[in-house]
C-alpha positions, 0 to 999 in steps of 0.5 A, spaced: 076 622 381 076 630 381 083 629 385 085 625 379 083 629 374 086 635 377 093 631 378 092 630 370 091 637 368 097 639 372 101 634 370 100 636 363 100 643 364 107 643 367 110 639 361 107 644 356 110 649 360 117 645 360 117 644 353 115 651 351 121 653 355 126 648 352 123 650 345 125 657 347 131 656 349 133 652 343 131 658 338 135 663 342 141 658 342 140 657 334 139 664 333 146 666 336 149 660 333 147 663 326 149 670 327 156 667 330 157 663 323 155 669 319 159 674 323 165 669 321 163 669 314 163 676 313 170 676 316 172 671 311 174 666 317 170 660 314 169 658 307 162 661 304 162 655 299 156 650 301 158 643 304 158 637 300 
């Protein structure tokens, strides 16, 4: 019974770590994408008007 509990806690811990890693990676990529789009707007390479 203790082994089953330890396996369950280990599995949940691993899932949590993987999820947090994925969220962190996505956040950095999203920030980089926004900065890149802003740079393009600043240089006048893309339209500033909102999308319809």
